[in-house]
C-alpha positions as a Python dict, from the first residue, in 0.01 Angstrom:
ca = {
    (1, 'X'): (0, 0, 0),
    (2, 'X'): (53, -377, -51),
    (3, 'X'): (431, -337, -6),
    (4, 'X'): (377, -161, 327),
    (5, 'X'): (157, -448, 448),
    (6, 'X'): (422, -706, 352),
    (7, 'X'): (699, -509, 527),
    (8, 'X'): (494, -465, 842),
    (9, 'X'): (402, -833, 854),
    (10, 'X'): (753, -967, 793),
    (11, 'X'): (986, -726, 974),
    (12, 'X'): (835, -598, 1297),
    (13, 'X'): (537, -611, 1528),
    (14, 'X'): (337, -316, 1648),
    (15, 'X'): (457, -385, 2005),
    (16, 'X'): (805, -243, 1938),
    (17, 'X'): (978, -573, 1856),
    (18, 'X'): (1196, -597, 1549),
    (19, 'X'): (1266, -935, 1387),
    (20, 'X'): (1641, -980, 1348),
    (21, 'X'): (1800, -1121, 1035),
    (22, 'X'): (1906, -1479, 1093),
    (23, 'X'): (2059, -1782, 926),
    (24, 'X'): (2004, -2146, 1018),
    (25, 'X'): (2280, -2394, 927),
    (26, 'X'): (2167, -2757, 961),
    (27, 'X'): (2493, -2951, 1001),
    (28, 'X'): (2545, -3326, 1049),
    (29, 'X'): (2553, -3324, 1430),
    (30, 'X'): (2437, -2974, 1523),
    (31, 'X'): (2221, -2680, 1420),
    (32, 'X'): (2390, -2340, 1420),
    (33, 'X'): (2169, -2031, 1428),
    (34, 'X'): (2329, -1692, 1362),
    (35, 'X'): (2134, -1373, 1439),
    (36, 'X'): (2218, -1010, 1369),
    (37, 'X'): (2158, -813, 1692),
    (38, 'X'): (2307, -463, 1665),
    (39, 'X'): (2296, -238, 1972),
    (40, 'X'): (2254, -535, 2210),
    (41, 'X'): (2469, -638, 2508),
    (42, 'X'): (2496, -1003, 2612),
    (43, 'X'): (2333, -922, 2948),
    (44, 'X'): (2020, -813, 2761),
    (45, 'X'): (1968, -1138, 2567),
    (46, 'X'): (1722, -1408, 2670),
    (47, 'X'): (1735, -1741, 2485),
    (48, 'X'): (1469, -2006, 2539),
    (49, 'X'): (1474, -2341, 2367),
    (50, 'X'): (1284, -2664, 2357),
    (51, 'X'): (1360, -2978, 2164),
    (52, 'X'): (1190, -2832, 1853),
    (53, 'X'): (1203, -2453, 1884),
    (54, 'X'): (1423, -2155, 1966),
    (55, 'X'): (1317, -1812, 2092),
    (56, 'X'): (1550, -1512, 2118),
    (57, 'X'): (1450, -1189, 2292),
    (58, 'X'): (1704, -907, 2313),
    (59, 'X'): (1664, -557, 2454),
    (60, 'X'): (1841, -283, 2260),
    (61, 'X'): (2072, -50, 2454),
    (62, 'X'): (1896, 248, 2291),
    (63, 'X'): (1558, 260, 2122),
    (64, 'X'): (1569, 321, 1748),
    (65, 'X'): (1316, 567, 1608),
    (66, 'X'): (1257, 647, 1243),
    (67, 'X'): (1062, 964, 1175),
    (68, 'X'): (1059, 940, 796),
    (69, 'X'): (1134, 630, 595),
    (70, 'X'): (1057, 513, 243),
    (71, 'X'): (740, 614, 66),
    (72, 'X'): (524, 580, 374),
    (73, 'X'): (618, 843, 627),
    (74, 'X'): (534, 768, 986),
    (75, 'X'): (709, 743, 1319),
    (76, 'X'): (823, 393, 1415),
    (77, 'X'): (1015, 305, 1731),
    (78, 'X'): (1185, -22, 1831),
    (79, 'X'): (1315, -124, 2173),
    (80, 'X'): (1389, -494, 2127),
    (81, 'X'): (1443, -786, 1895),
    (82, 'X'): (1232, -1100, 1909),
    (83, 'X'): (1251, -1412, 1693),
    (84, 'X'): (1091, -1756, 1721),
    (85, 'X'): (1238, -2031, 1503),
    (86, 'X'): (1103, -2382, 1449),
    (87, 'X'): (1398, -2620, 1434),
    (88, 'X'): (1422, -2880, 1156),
    (89, 'X'): (1534, -3160, 1391),
    (90, 'X'): (1519, -3228, 1767),
    (91, 'X'): (1806, -3087, 1973),
    (92, 'X'): (1956, -3147, 2316),
    (93, 'X'): (1856, -2816, 2476),
    (94, 'X'): (2068, -2865, 2790),
    (95, 'X'): (2388, -2887, 2580),
    (96, 'X'): (2327, -2570, 2375),
    (97, 'X'): (2560, -2271, 2399),
    (98, 'X'): (2573, -1920, 2258),
    (99, 'X'): (2825, -1640, 2202),
    (100, 'X'): (2789, -1273, 2108),
    (101, 'X'): (3059, -1082, 1924),
    (102, 'X'): (3022, -745, 1750),
    (103, 'X'): (2643, -771, 1740),
    (104, 'X'): (2638, -1124, 1595),
    (105, 'X'): (2482, -1393, 1814),
    (106, 'X'): (2582, -1753, 1732),
    (107, 'X'): (2380, -2031, 1897),
    (108, 'X'): (2502, -2389, 1866),
    (109, 'X'): (2238, -2655, 1925),
    (110, 'X'): (2361, -3018, 1933),
    (111, 'X'): (2119, -3260, 1768),
    (112, 'X'): (1971, -3548, 1963),
    (113, 'X'): (2202, -3845, 1923),
    (114, 'X'): (2020, -4136, 1767),
    (115, 'X'): (2299, -4392, 1798),
    (116, 'X'): (2169, -4734, 1889),
    (117, 'X'): (2413, -5016, 1965),
    (118, 'X'): (2351, -5335, 1771),
    (119, 'X'): (2443, -5663, 1931),
    (120, 'X'): (2629, -5905, 1711),
    (121, 'X'): (2523, -6269, 1746),
}
């Protein structure tokens, strides 16, 4: 019963949203977030970002329904993916871009430039 509680808490919500697998790569001048979004078209993806967070909502082309799975047998249905990620550093949201290929969404978020010119006396 404890395993079921952990799976329910970490993988999906009761509102039909599935949390996609993702990877966050914190590079020198940008943050690259890669998400696994099978059964999703680019027209059905909504990406919202602020300086410190990223939210991805994606509608699946077909709902996925599992009648029997694992030890616990119950009907579960998913229509969309939803993931909120807190970013490790501030980003320039207006310069972000994303691409989708074969169900893999790659979002590139340039970090805020902190270059300050120093005057030489």
